[in-house]
C-alpha positions as CSV (number, residue, x, y, z in Angstrom):
1,M,-17.1,-0.7,-55.6
2,N,-17.0,1.6,-52.6
3,F,-14.1,-0.4,-51.2
4,V,-12.2,0.0,-54.5
5,I,-12.8,3.7,-54.5
6,N,-11.8,4.1,-50.9
7,Y,-8.7,2.0,-51.4
8,T,-7.7,4.0,-54.4
9,N,-8.2,7.3,-52.6
10,W,-6.1,5.9,-49.7
11,Q,-3.3,5.0,-52.1
12,A,-3.5,8.5,-53.6
13,L,-3.3,10.2,-50.2
14,E,-0.4,8.0,-49.1
15,G,1.4,8.9,-52.4
16,L,0.8,12.6,-51.8
17,E,2.0,12.3,-48.2
18,L,5.2,10.6,-49.3
19,T,5.8,13.2,-52.0
20,R,5.4,16.0,-49.5
21,I,7.8,14.2,-47.1
22,I,10.5,14.0,-49.8
23,V,10.0,17.6,-50.9
24,F,10.2,19.0,-47.4
25,A,13.1,16.6,-46.6
26,V,15.1,18.2,-49.4
27,L,14.0,21.7,-48.4
28,A,15.0,21.0,-44.8
29,Y,18.5,20.1,-45.9
30,L,18.8,23.2,-48.1
31,V,17.6,25.4,-45.3
32,G,20.2,23.9,-43.0
33,S,22.8,24.4,-45.6
34,I,22.5,28.2,-45.5
35,P,26.1,29.2,-44.4
36,T,25.2,31.9,-42.0
37,A,28.7,32.4,-40.5
38,V,30.3,32.5,-43.9
39,I,27.7,35.0,-45.2
40,V,28.2,37.3,-42.2
41,S,32.0,37.1,-42.2
42,K,32.2,37.8,-45.9
43,G,29.4,40.3,-46.0
44,F,30.7,42.4,-43.0
45,F,34.5,41.7,-43.0
46,G,35.4,40.4,-46.5
47,M,36.8,37.2,-45.1
48,D,35.9,33.6,-44.8
49,I,35.3,32.5,-41.2
50,R,36.6,29.1,-42.1
51,E,40.1,30.5,-42.6
52,H,40.3,31.8,-39.0
53,G,40.0,30.4,-35.5
54,S,39.0,26.8,-35.4
55,G,38.1,26.8,-39.1
56,N,34.4,25.9,-38.5
57,A,31.5,27.8,-40.1
58,G,29.4,28.0,-37.0
59,A,28.3,30.3,-34.1
60,T,31.1,29.1,-31.8
61,N,33.9,30.2,-34.1
62,T,32.0,33.4,-35.0
63,F,32.0,34.3,-31.3
64,R,35.7,33.5,-31.1
65,V,36.7,35.4,-34.2
66,L,34.2,38.2,-34.7
67,G,33.0,38.7,-31.2
68,R,29.7,38.9,-29.3
69,N,27.4,40.8,-31.7
70,Y,28.1,38.8,-34.8
71,G,28.2,35.6,-32.8
72,I,24.7,36.3,-31.6
73,I,23.5,37.0,-35.1
74,V,24.9,33.8,-36.5
75,M,23.6,31.7,-33.5
76,V,20.1,33.1,-33.7
77,I,19.8,32.4,-37.5
78,D,21.3,29.0,-37.1
79,V,18.8,28.2,-34.4
80,L,16.0,29.4,-36.6
81,K,17.2,27.0,-39.4
82,G,16.6,24.0,-37.2
83,F,13.4,25.3,-35.7
84,T,12.0,26.1,-39.2
85,A,13.0,22.8,-40.7
86,A,11.5,20.7,-37.8
87,N,8.2,22.6,-38.2
88,F,7.9,21.5,-41.8
89,A,6.1,18.5,-40.2
90,F,3.0,20.7,-40.0
91,F,2.7,20.6,-43.8
92,I,2.7,16.8,-44.2
93,G,-0.6,15.5,-43.1
94,N,-3.3,15.5,-40.5
95,Y,-1.1,14.9,-37.5
96,F,-1.3,16.5,-34.2
97,Y,1.6,18.3,-32.4
98,G,3.2,15.9,-29.9
99,E,1.9,12.6,-31.3
100,E,4.5,10.0,-32.3
101,R,4.3,10.3,-36.1
102,F,4.4,14.1,-35.9
103,V,7.5,14.0,-33.6
104,N,9.2,11.5,-35.9
105,L,8.7,13.8,-38.9
106,Q,10.1,16.7,-36.8
107,L,13.1,14.6,-36.0
108,L,13.6,13.7,-39.6
109,F,13.4,17.2,-40.9
110,G,15.4,18.7,-38.1
111,L,18.2,16.2,-38.5
112,L,18.4,16.9,-42.2
113,A,18.8,20.6,-41.4
114,V,21.6,19.7,-39.0
115,I,23.3,17.6,-41.7
116,G,22.9,20.5,-44.1
117,H,24.6,22.8,-41.6
118,V,27.5,20.4,-41.1
119,F,27.8,19.5,-44.8
120,P,26.4,22.6,-46.6
121,I,25.9,22.1,-50.4
122,Y,26.4,25.8,-51.1
123,I,30.0,26.1,-49.8
124,G,31.6,22.8,-50.6
125,F,30.2,20.7,-47.8
126,K,32.4,22.3,-45.2
127,G,30.3,23.8,-42.5
128,G,29.9,24.0,-38.7
129,K,29.2,21.5,-35.9
130,G,25.5,22.0,-36.0
131,V,24.9,22.7,-32.3
132,A,22.8,25.9,-32.8
133,T,20.8,24.3,-35.6
134,L,20.3,21.2,-33.4
135,F,19.1,23.4,-30.6
136,G,16.5,25.0,-32.9
137,M,15.2,21.6,-33.7
138,I,15.0,20.7,-30.0
139,L,13.0,23.9,-29.4
140,S,10.4,22.7,-31.9
141,V,10.3,19.0,-30.7
142,N,10.4,19.5,-26.9
143,L,10.4,23.1,-25.6
144,P,10.7,22.2,-21.8
145,A,13.8,20.1,-22.4
146,A,15.3,22.8,-24.6
147,A,14.8,25.3,-21.9
148,I,16.8,23.2,-19.4
149,C,19.6,22.8,-22.0
150,V,19.6,26.6,-22.4
151,V,19.9,27.2,-18.7
152,F,22.9,24.8,-18.5
153,F,24.5,26.3,-21.6
154,L,24.3,29.8,-20.3
155,I,25.5,29.0,-16.7
156,I,28.5,27.1,-18.0
157,L,29.2,29.7,-20.7
158,L,29.0,32.7,-18.4
159,T,31.2,31.0,-15.8
160,T,33.9,29.5,-18.1
161,R,33.4,31.3,-21.4
162,F,34.0,28.0,-23.2
163,V,31.3,27.6,-25.9
164,S,32.5,24.1,-26.6
165,L,32.1,22.9,-23.0
166,S,28.8,24.7,-22.7
167,S,27.5,22.9,-25.9
168,M,28.6,19.5,-24.7
169,M,27.1,19.8,-21.3
170,A,23.8,21.2,-22.7
171,A,23.7,18.2,-25.1
172,V,24.2,15.7,-22.3
173,M,21.4,17.3,-20.4
174,L,19.0,16.6,-23.3
175,P,18.5,12.9,-22.7
176,I,18.7,13.3,-19.0
177,S,15.9,15.9,-18.9
178,I,13.7,13.8,-21.3
179,L,14.1,10.6,-19.3
180,F,14.4,11.7,-15.7
181,I,12.8,15.2,-15.4
182,F,9.9,14.9,-17.8
183,H,9.7,11.1,-17.8
184,N,9.1,10.9,-21.5
185,H,9.6,7.3,-22.6
186,E,8.9,7.7,-26.4
187,K,11.4,5.4,-28.0
188,W,12.6,7.5,-30.9
189,L,12.8,10.7,-28.8
190,I,15.1,8.9,-26.3
191,V,17.2,7.5,-29.1
192,F,17.4,10.9,-30.6
193,G,18.5,12.5,-27.3
194,I,21.2,10.0,-26.6
195,S,22.4,10.1,-30.2
196,I,22.6,13.9,-30.1
197,A,24.6,13.9,-26.9
198,L,27.1,11.4,-28.4
199,M,27.3,13.3,-31.7
200,V,28.0,16.6,-30.1
201,I,30.8,15.1,-27.9
202,L,32.3,13.3,-30.9
203,T,32.3,16.5,-33.0
204,H,34.1,18.3,-30.2
205,R,36.9,15.8,-29.9
206,K,39.6,18.4,-30.7
207,N,37.9,20.8,-28.3
208,I,38.1,18.2,-25.5
209,I,41.8,17.7,-26.1
210,R,42.4,21.5,-26.0
211,L,40.3,21.8,-22.8
212,F,42.4,19.2,-21.0
213,G,45.5,20.8,-22.4
214,G,44.5,24.3,-21.3
215,N,44.6,25.5,-24.9
216,E,40.9,26.0,-25.7
217,S,40.0,29.6,-26.7
218,K,37.4,31.5,-24.8
219,A,34.5,33.3,-26.4
220,N,34.5,37.1,-26.6
221,I,31.1,37.3,-24.8
222,L,31.4,40.8,-23.5
223,K,33.6,42.3,-26.2
224,K,32.7,43.7,-29.5
225,H,34.8,42.8,-32.5
226,R,37.2,45.4,-33.8
227,K,37.6,45.4,-37.6
228,G,41.1,44.4,-38.4
229,N,41.4,41.8,-35.7
230,Q,40.4,38.7,-37.6
231,T,42.7,36.1,-36.3
């Protein structure tokens, strides 16, 4: 009898856990779908950021079109989307931060937020490239590796003013730092790091062509946007 009761309770707990995972997975996608760049561009300038610059609804294009201040606003909020979604793992079960199942849940929710950013349901599935949201997810999963990525991003950005190049180099540093600096050999974390580096490079194919052709636009890091200059 005790065995039957315990087995029934275990089944109920497993069902509850699965339900929570599904609910927070959907919520992670919806959070990632919040079109920060579009909201900022329409709210402050009455224009759709996707109709200017590279056509992407992300922090990179916001820096390029609207300038430093609005680029920072969009970037910070997009980072928070990934960070928040990844931390939904705390609401699932009795897992400890850093253990394998907890990290796997962080990866699941974080990636769904990135997918939401790239394919946002609120604005016809046409969003950004997800780099800032991805970085927020990395902050939650592995803070030291994220810190190294930030350093590389800032160094390259300040020296070249190419956000695309900075993003790609920072993404490449993720698996390198996980494997060779912190010697973390957790399978899914390594797969995640390599996949992210490849994904960021693939989503920046046009930027790579423009970089080699000398046509890539530089970010207005030190300049404020002047209303009326929206192209």
